[in-house]
Every structure is written in C-alpha cells, then in structure tokens.
C-alpha positions in Angstrom: -5.1 15.9 19.1 -8.6 15.6 19.3 -11.0 14.8 16.0 -11.9 18.1 16.0 -8.7 20.2 16.8 -7.0 17.5 13.6 -10.0 18.3 11.3 -8.9 22.1 12.2 -5.3 21.3 11.3 -6.4 19.9 8.0 -8.4 22.4 6.5 -6.0 25.3 7.0 -3.5 23.4 5.4 -5.2 22.3 2.8 -6.2 25.9 1.9 -2.9 26.9 2.2 -1.8 24.3 -0.3 -5.0 24.7 -2.3 -6.1 21.6 -1.5 -8.7 20.1 -3.2 -8.9 16.2 -2.6 -5.0 15.6 -3.6 -2.3 17.2 -3.4 -1.5 19.9 -6.2 0.2 19.5 -9.2 3.3 20.4 -10.4 4.5 21.4 -13.4 8.2 20.7 -14.7 8.9 17.8 -12.0 12.2 15.7 -12.9 11.5 12.3 -14.3 13.6 9.1 -14.0 13.0 6.3 -15.1 13.0 2.5 -13.5 12.6 -1.3 -14.5 11.8 -3.9 -12.4 13.8 -7.2 -12.0 11.9 -10.0 -10.7 13.2 -11.8 -8.3 11.1 -14.6 -6.9 7.6 -15.8 -6.7 5.4 -15.6 -3.4 3.9 -18.8 -1.2 0.2 -19.1 -3.7 -1.6 -16.7 -3.9 -2.3 -12.9 -4.4 0.2 -11.0 -3.0 -0.4 -7.7 -2.4 1.2 -5.7 0.3 4.9 -6.8 1.7 7.3 -4.8 4.2 10.9 -6.0 5.0 12.2 -6.5 8.3 15.2 -7.3 9.8 14.4 -11.8 10.0 13.3 -10.7 6.4 10.8 -10.0 3.3 7.2 -10.1 4.9 4.3 -10.7 2.4 0.4 -9.7 2.8 -1.7 -12.1 1.0 -5.1 -11.2 -0.5 -7.9 -13.4 -1.2 -11.3 -12.2 -3.0 -14.9 -13.9 -2.0 -17.9 -13.7 -2.2 -19.3 -11.5 -4.5 -15.2 -10.2 -5.3 -14.5 -13.5 -6.1 -17.4 -13.7 -8.7 -16.9 -10.2 -10.7 -13.4 -11.8 -11.3 -14.3 -15.3 -11.6 -12.2 -16.9 -9.0 -13.5 -19.7 -7.1 -14.5 -19.2 -3.2 -11.3 -19.6 -1.3 -11.6 -23.1 1.4 -10.7 -20.3 4.3 -11.1 -16.4 4.3 -8.6 -15.5 6.8 -5.3 -14.4 5.0 -2.1 -15.2 5.9 1.3 -13.1 6.0 4.2 -14.4 5.3 7.6 -13.7 5.8 10.6 -15.4 3.8 14.0 -14.9 3.4 16.1 -13.0 0.8 15.8 -15.9 -1.4 12.3 -16.3 -0.8 12.6 -19.2 1.9 9.1 -19.3 4.0 10.6 -18.7 7.3 7.2 -18.4 8.8 3.5 -17.6 8.3 1.0 -15.4 10.3 -3.4 -15.7 10.2 -5.1 -13.0 10.2 -8.9 -12.2 9.3 -8.0 -9.2 7.3 -10.1 -9.3 4.1 -8.7 -8.4 0.4 -6.1 -7.0 2.2 -3.9 -4.7 0.0 -1.1 -3.4 3.1 0.7 -4.2 5.7 3.2 -2.9 8.0 5.6 -4.7 10.3 6.5 -3.1 13.6 6.0 -3.0 17.4 6.4 -6.5 17.7 3.7 -6.8 15.3 1.8 -7.9 11.9 -0.4 -5.2 11.2 -2.9 -6.5 7.2 -5.1 -3.4 6.5 -7.5 -4.8 4.4 -9.4 -3.4 1.6 -13.0 -4.6 2.4 -15.6 -5.4 4.8 -15.2 -4.6 7.5 -12.5 -2.8 6.7 -9.9 -1.4 9.1 -6.3 -2.4 10.5 -6.1 -5.4 12.4 -3.0 -6.0 14.4 -2.2 -9.3 14.8 1.1 -11.0 17.1 3.6 -13.9 15.7 1.4 -16.4 17.1 -1.8 -15.6 15.0 -3.8 -13.8 17.6 -5.6 -11.1 17.7 -4.6 -7.9 19.1 -6.9 -4.8 17.9 -9.5 -3.7 14.5 -9.4 -0.4 14.6 -11.1 1.0 11.3 -9.1 3.8 9.7 -9.3 7.8 11.6 -11.4 10.0 10.8 -14.9 8.1 9.4 -18.4 8.5 10.7 -19.1 7.8 14.3 -18.7 4.3 14.7 -18.6 3.2 11.4 -16.1 2.4 8.4 -13.2 4.0 7.8 -12.9 2.2 4.4 -10.7 1.0 2.3 -7.0 1.1 1.8 -4.3 0.4 -1.0 -0.4 0.2 1.8 0.9 1.5 5.1 4.3 1.2 6.4 5.8 1.5 10.0 7.6 3.9 10.9 9.8 5.4 13.5 7.2 3.6 16.0 4.4 5.4 13.7 2.3 3.0 11.7 1.2 5.3 7.9 -2.0 4.0 6.1 -2.8 4.8 2.4 -6.7 6.0 3.1 -7.9 5.7 -0.3 -12.0 7.4 1.6 -8.9 10.9 2.4 -6.9 10.3 -0.6 -4.0 11.2 1.9 -0.8 9.3 3.2 -2.6 9.6 7.1 -0.2 8.9 10.0 -1.4 7.4 13.0 -0.5 7.1 16.9 -0.4 2.9 17.2 -0.9 2.8 20.7 -3.8 5.9 21.0 -5.5 5.7 17.5 -4.9 8.9 17.0 -4.3 11.0 13.4 -1.2 12.9 13.2 -0.4 14.4 10.5 -1.5 13.4 6.8 0.6 14.0 3.2 -2.6 14.3 0.1 -1.7 12.6 -2.2 0.1 13.4 -5.3 -2.5 13.8 -8.4 -1.8 13.9 -12.4 1.4 13.1 -14.3 -1.3 13.0 -16.4 -3.0 10.1 -15.3 -1.7 8.8 -12.0 -4.8 8.4 -10.3 -4.2 4.6 -8.9 -2.5 4.6 -5.2 -1.2 1.6 -3.8 1.8 0.6 -1.5 3.6 3.4 0.3 8.1 3.4 1.2 9.9 6.1 3.6 12.9 6.0 2.8 15.8 9.2 3.4 13.2 11.6 4.5 10.7 11.2 1.4 7.4 9.4 1.1 7.3 7.2 -1.8 3.7 5.5 -3.6 3.5 3.3 -6.4 0.7 5.3 -9.0 -0.9 4.4 -11.7 -3.6 4.9 -14.9 -6.6 3.3 -15.0 -6.0 0.4 -17.7 -7.9 -2.7 -19.2 -4.5 -5.0 -19.1 -1.0 -4.7 -18.6 -0.2 -3.1 -22.5 -1.8 0.4 -21.9 -1.4 0.5 -17.9 1.6 3.1 -16.6 2.2 2.6 -13.3 5.0 5.0 -11.2 6.4 6.0 -8.2 5.8 9.2 -6.6 8.6 11.1 -4.3 6.7 13.6 -1.5 8.6 15.7 1.1 7.2 14.1 4.6 7.6 17.6 6.0 5.5 19.7 2.8 3.7 16.9 1.3 5.0 18.4 -1.9 6.2 16.3 -5.2 9.9 15.9 -5.8 9.7 13.7 -8.6 8.3 11.1 -10.7 9.5 7.7 -11.8 8.3 5.8 -14.9 8.3 2.9 -15.5 9.6 1.1 -18.8 7.3 -0.7 -21.1 7.2 -4.5 -19.4 8.2 -4.0 -16.3 6.1 -5.6 -13.1 2.9 -4.7 -12.0 3.5 -3.3 -8.7 1.0 -3.4 -5.5 3.0 -3.0 -2.6 5.8 -0.9 -1.9 9.0 -0.9 0.4 12.7 -0.5 0.8 16.1 -2.5 2.1 19.4 -1.3 2.7 18.3 1.9 0.1 16.9 -0.7 -2.8 13.7 -1.2 -3.9 10.8 -4.1 -3.7 7.2 -4.9 -5.1 5.1 -7.1 -5.2 3.4 -8.0 -8.2 -0.1 -9.6 -7.3 -1.4 -11.5 -10.5 -4.8 -9.3 -10.1 -6.1 -5.8 -11.1 -8.8 -3.8 -11.2 -10.9 -4.5 -14.9 -7.7 -6.4 -16.3 -7.5 -10.6 -17.4 -6.2 -12.6 -14.0 -2.6 -13.1 -14.8 -2.5 -10.6 -17.6 1.2 -9.1 -16.1 4.0 -11.5 -16.9 5.4 -11.2 -13.8 1.5 -11.6 -11.6 2.8 -13.5 -8.5 6.3 -12.2 -8.0 8.6 -10.7 -5.3 10.3 -8.2 -7.8 13.6 -5.5 -7.2 13.1 -1.7 -8.4 15.9 -0.6 -10.5 16.7 3.0 -11.1 17.5 3.7 -14.9 
C-alpha cells in the first residue's frame, strides 16, 4: 500500500466512524476494576517500557537529558544511551542491550531484535540486535517528508508486525517491520471522562489494550486505567479503572494471560518519585 492509498483508506474509515483524531466515545461501556501488585524493582533507572518474551521480561530504560533533565531537576546522565534489560520473572538481570534511543517511552521485542521507541529528538524507532548493534533508525510513518515522525508512548510485536502508539497520529499504527509501510491504524479511544494521556499497549485474545489516564499533578489525583478495543473495528469494548493507590502504569505487556506494567518513577507535572511504587514492575489483577 502506498502512502497515498493508506491516507485515502484512513480518511474513508475515519469518515465512516465519525473520526476526529480519536475513536469516538461510546456510552455505557462495561467497567471493571483492577489493582496492582508490585513484583520487583527494575535495574537502576527509569523503567518506561516492557515486553514479555519466552526468555523473560524486557524492560526499556528512559533517561532525561538536556532541557528535560533540567525541567525535572535531574542531573545530566553520564551516558545518553538507553538500555533494554532482559530479566527473569524474579527480576534477575540476564542480559543488557545498549541502544541510542532517547527518552524511551515504548518498546517491542521480536524478529530477533529490540525495537526501542524514542519520545525525544531524534525520535523514531531504533532497531537493535542482541549484541547492541544498531540495525536501523526510522521515523514513525506518515510524517513530513524526511522529517520528524513524532513521539510515542508504546509499542508491541504481534504476528510479525510492529505496532507503534503514535502521539502525532493519535492512534496505534501497525507497520511492516521490513518495508516500513503503514498497514492499519486503530485510533486512540478518548474520554471517560477525561482520559487523554496514552501510554503502553498490549495485544491479547483479539483485543488491543492501552494504558490511559487523566492529566494530574500527582499520584493522589491520578486516575489511570486500561481501555480494550476490538482489533478489527477499533471499537472500544470495555474500560478498566485502577483502584486508588495503584501503581502509575507506563509500559504494558501480557504473559500467559496475565497483564504486567512498569512504574517509571517520573511523570509529567508530578514531583519525582511521587508514586509509592516508583521503579517497580507490577502485575495487574482484575477484581
């Protein structure tokens, strides 16, 4: 599919759905509750992305440098390279892959590679092999010609394809990892009543799950949740509200039918480490 064909198809689908930058809100969606159970601390750093594989759990490191470090009152990191850590299900470090990603806020592991997704310049997706060799660096598709494709807060590998949570497109985009052609997009679900922040994504049993939350000034007034959307239509099927006191979810993954998240420890407009589980990996339990 060419870019022109993709845009035409997307416009037609958008008009059919009444699309205005996010999937239309749907009244009376089923609502469930969930709590979080902390499991183990990540390796030292800010864990902002996770991906489950048969070998264990991969964790994507986020660093802040330059103007971002100043804004958060953090020291400049000794090195700007960001790690992908493979740990076992008790948190034991098994492998470290170094990547040139910046402000990593999404990741996927598949096809023999780590796909680190940046949320700061130079943006884009860094394809890195298991020996820390950079294979490719490409922008999220459908950006300006030769320009910045925008940031991302999530990614997942599924059935040989890479899904990217694109903030600029306000949708979860499926990309062919070889040709880098965009194939399909599920618009972000918006509202309920003010879920306008989008984070990690996971795919489970024909549904795409995404971390969502409201704008907030700290852990006490944050109301995170999950939204589940049908992968064929993009239609929202249900929402899950996290109980008060739960972890601050950033990354999201599924392993053996169980959902897991990571709490980065930093959050826009919050005091640093405001969440009581800052830096922890946790399980999401539906109640």
